[in-house]
VOBA-1610 file (N, C-alpha, C; in pm, whole numbers, padded with zeros to 5 digits, always signed):
BEGIN
Met+00081-00119+00000Met+00000+00000+00000Met+00086+00127+00000Ser+00202+00121+00063Ser+00286+00241+00071Ser+00335+00285-00065Gly+00338+00195-00163Gly+00381+00232-00296Gly+00278+00313-00373Gln+00158+00323-00319Gln+00052+00393-00390Gln+00031+00536-00341Phe+00083+00569-00226Phe+00065+00704-00173Phe+00195+00751-00110Lys+00248+00856-00167Lys+00371+00914-00114Lys+00356+01065-00107Thr+00413+01122-00004Thr+00412+01267+00011Thr+00555+01313+00027Asp+00596+01401-00060Asp+00731+01458-00055Asp+00722+01593+00016Thr+00758+01595+00143Thr+00746+01719+00219Thr+00841+01827+00169Asp+00953+01787+00109Asp+01042+01888+00050Asp+00972+01958-00066Gln+00895+01882-00145Gln+00820+01942-00256Gln+00712+02035-00204Leu+00649+01999-00093Leu+00550+02089-00033Leu+00615+02220+00009Gly+00734+02211+00065Gly+00808+02331+00103Gly+00841+02417-00018Tyr+00883+02351-00127Tyr+00914+02423-00251Tyr+00787+02490-00305Phe+00675+02419-00299Phe+00548+02473-00345Phe+00511+02598-00265Leu+00532+02593-00135Leu+00503+02709-00051Leu+00587+02829-00092Lys+00716+02806-00116Lys+00804+02916-00157Lys+00760+02973-00292Thr+00717+02885-00382Thr+00670+02929-00514Thr+00545+03015-00501Leu+00451+02973-00416Leu+00330+03053-00394Leu+00365+03191-00339Glu+00454+03195-00243Glu+00494+03323-00184Glu+00562+03413-00287Ala+00643+03353-00374Ala+00711+03431-00478Ala+00610+03487-00578Cys+00507+03409-00610Cys+00404+03456-00703Cys+00332+03579-00648Val+00295+03574-00522Val+00227+03687-00461Val+00320+03808-00459Ser+00444+03787-00425Ser+00541+03896-00421Ser+00559+03959-00560Asp+00573+03874-00663Asp+00590+03925-00799Asp+00469+04004-00845Leu+00351+03954-00813Leu+00228+04023-00851Leu+00221+04160-00785Asn+00253+04166-00658Asn+00250+04294-00587Asn+00356+04390-00638Glu+00475+04338-00670Glu+00580+04425-00724Glu+00539+04485-00858Ala+00478+04405-00944Ala+00434+04456-01074Ala+00328+04564-01057Arg+00233+04541-00968Arg+00128+04640-00945Arg+00186+04766-00884Thr+00278+04752-00791Thr+00340+04868-00726Thr+00423+04949-00825Ala+00490+04880-00915Ala+00573+04949-01014Ala+00490+05041-01102Leu+00365+05003-01129Leu+00279+05086-01213Leu+00192+05182-01134Ala+00192+05171-01004Ala+00103+05253-00922Ala+00135+05402-00932His+00262+05435-00953His+00299+05577-00958His+00268+05642-01093Val+00237+05560-01195Val+00203+05614-01327Val+00056+05652-01326Arg+00030+05776-01346Arg-00108+05824-01349Arg-00163+05813-01489Ala-00287+05774-01495Ala-00350+05757-01626Ala-00352+05887-01705Asp-00363+06001-01637Asp-00370+06128-01709Asp-00237+06166-01773Glu-00135+06086-01750Glu-00005+06110-01812Glu+00012+06027-01940Ile-00085+05942-01971Ile-00067+05847-02080Ile-00115+05900-02215Gly-00232+05958-02219Gly-00281+06001-02350Gly-00418+06063-02345Thr-00505+06016-02431Thr-00638+06073-02442Thr-00721+06046-02317Lys-00828+06123-02303Lys-00915+06107-02187Lys-00971+05965-02182Arg-01013+05913-02296Arg-01071+05777-02301Arg-00965+05673-02258Leu-00844+05688-02307Leu-00737+05596-02270Leu-00704+05611-02122Asp-00701+05735-02073Asp-00675+05759-01932Asp-00778+05689-01843Glu-00906+05701-01881Glu-01013+05638-01803Glu-01001+05485-01808Ala-00969+05433-01924Ala-00952+05288-01937Ala-00836+05239-01850Cys-00727+05316-01848Cys-00611+05279-01766Cys-00644+05285-01618Asp-00718+05388-01577Asp-00759+05398-01437Asp-00846+05279-01398Gly-00939+05244-01485Gly-01026+05129-01458Gly-00946+05000-01448Phe-00852+04984-01539Phe-00769+04864-01536Phe-00689+04857-01407Gln-00631+04969-01367Gln-00550+04972-01245Gln-00634+04933-01123Glu-00757+04981-01117Glu-00846+04946-01004Glu-00881+04798-01007Arg-00915+04745-01125Arg-00948+04602-01135Arg-00827+04516-01103Trp-00711+04559-01149Trp-00589+04483-01123Trp-00560+04481-00973Lys-00576+04595-00909Lys-00553+04602-00764Lys-00649+04508-00692Tyr-00778+04514-00728Tyr-00877+04428-00664Tyr-00843+04281-00690Gly-00813+04247-00815Gly-00780+04109-00850Gly-00655+04060-00779Ala-00556+04146-00769Ala-00432+04109-00701Ala-00458+04085-00552Glu-00540+04167-00492Glu-00574+04148-00351Glu-00650+04018-00329Gln-00745+03989-00420Gln-00821+03864-00410Gln-00729+03743-00429Thr-00640+03752-00527Thr-00546+03643-00553Thr-00456+03622-00432Gln-00406+03730-00375Gln-00320+03720-00258Gln-00394+03653-00143Ser-00518+03688-00122Ser-00598+03629-00015Ser-00615+03479-00038Met-00644+03439-00161Met-00662+03297-00192Met-00531+03220-00178Val-00423+03279-00226Val-00293+03213-00215Val-00253+03197-00069Glu-00282+03296+00012Glu-00251+03286+00155Glu-00329+03172+00220Ala-00456+03155+00180Ala-00537+03046+00235Ala-00480+02911+00192Val-00443+02899+00064Val-00382+02774+00015Val-00251+02750+00088Asn-00174+02856+00103Asn-00045+02847+00172Asn-00062+02792+00313Glu-00160+02843+00386Glu-00185+02797+00522Glu-00220+02648+00523Gly-00306+02606+00429Gly-00345+02466+00422Gly-00228+02375+00389Val-00147+02415+00293Val-00032+02334+00254Val+00069+02328+00369Glu+00092+02440+00434Glu+00185+02443+00548Glu+00136+02350+00659Ser+00007+02354+00687Ser-00051+02267+00790Ser-00035+02120+00752Asn-00063+02087+00626Asn-00047+01949+00579Asn+00099+01905+00585Lys+00188+01992+00544Lys+00331+01960+00547Lys+00374+01927+00690Lys+00331+02010+00784Lys+00366+01988+00924Lys+00309+01855+00974Ala+00185+01825+00938Ala+00122+01699+00981Ala+00195+01578+00923Tyr+00232+01585+00794Tyr+00306+01475+00733Tyr+00441+01454+00803Glu+00507+01564+00833Glu+00637+01554+00901Glu+00622+01493+01040Glu+00516+01531+01110Glu+00493+01474+01243Glu+00466+01324+01234Val+00388+01282+01134Val+00360+01139+01116Val+00489+01065+01081Glu+00569+01121+00991Glu+00695+01057+00955Glu+00787+01043+01076Asn+00796+01147+01157Asn+00881+01142+01276Asn+00830+01039+01375Ala+00698+01033+01394Ala+00640+00935+01487Ala+00664+00793+01438Leu+00646+00769+01308Leu+00671+00636+01252Leu+00818+00598+01264Glu+00904+00691+01235Glu+01048+00665+01246Glu+01084+00628+01390Lys+01031+00701+01486Lys+01058+00672+01627Lys+01002+00536+01666Ala+00880+00506+01621Ala+00818+00377+01656Ala+00899+00261+01599Phe+00941+00271+01474Phe+01020+00164+01413Phe+01156+00151+01482Lys+01214+00263+01521Lys+01342+00258+01591Lys+01326+00191+01726Asp+01218+00226+01798Asp+01193+00164+01928Asp+01173+00013+01914Ile+01100-00030+01813Ile+01078-00173+01788Ile+01210-00242+01758Ala+01289-00180+01673Ala+01419-00239+01637Ala+01510-00245+01759Asp+01510-00141+01840Asp+01594-00140+01961Asp+01552-00251+02058Arg+01421-00269+02077Arg+01372-00375+02168Arg+01406-00513+02112Ala+01396-00527+01980Ala+01424-00658+01919Ala+01571-00695+01933Thr+01660-00597+01921Thr+01803-00625+01931Thr+01852-00630+02075Ser+01774-00575+02166Ser+01817-00576+02307Ser+01766-00700+02381Gly+01690-00784+02311Gly+01639-00905+02374Gly+01507-00887+02446Gln+01452-00766+02443Gln+01323-00743+02509Gln+01209-00802+02423Gly+01227-00795+02291Gly+01130-00852+02197Gly+00990-00795+02215Gly+00906-00821+02118Gly+00765-00782+02126Gly+00744-00634+02120Val+00619-00597+02115Val+00579-00457+02109Val+00497-00426+02233Lys+00524-00313+02295Lys+00450-00272+02415Lys+00317-00214+02376
//
């Protein structure tokens, strides 16, 4: 059965870092354009379209950040739980092996 389900906690850690980098990149891109005012770009119609885009982008970026943070929390929690299970199993197998080699035998 163990061959059918495996969890790579290092990959979960990498995934978390990737999510954090995505949010950071998105915020940096939005911040870089925040100082450009639409009225500096061109016609009134283009200025209004740019202002609208900037507002939608800000809203979308905030929503994306919120969702990524929720996913991040879930993945972090799962990663921690998997690590705790792995540590507990490792300790249990070590204890069994130690008892078997010390002549105590059996499982408590």
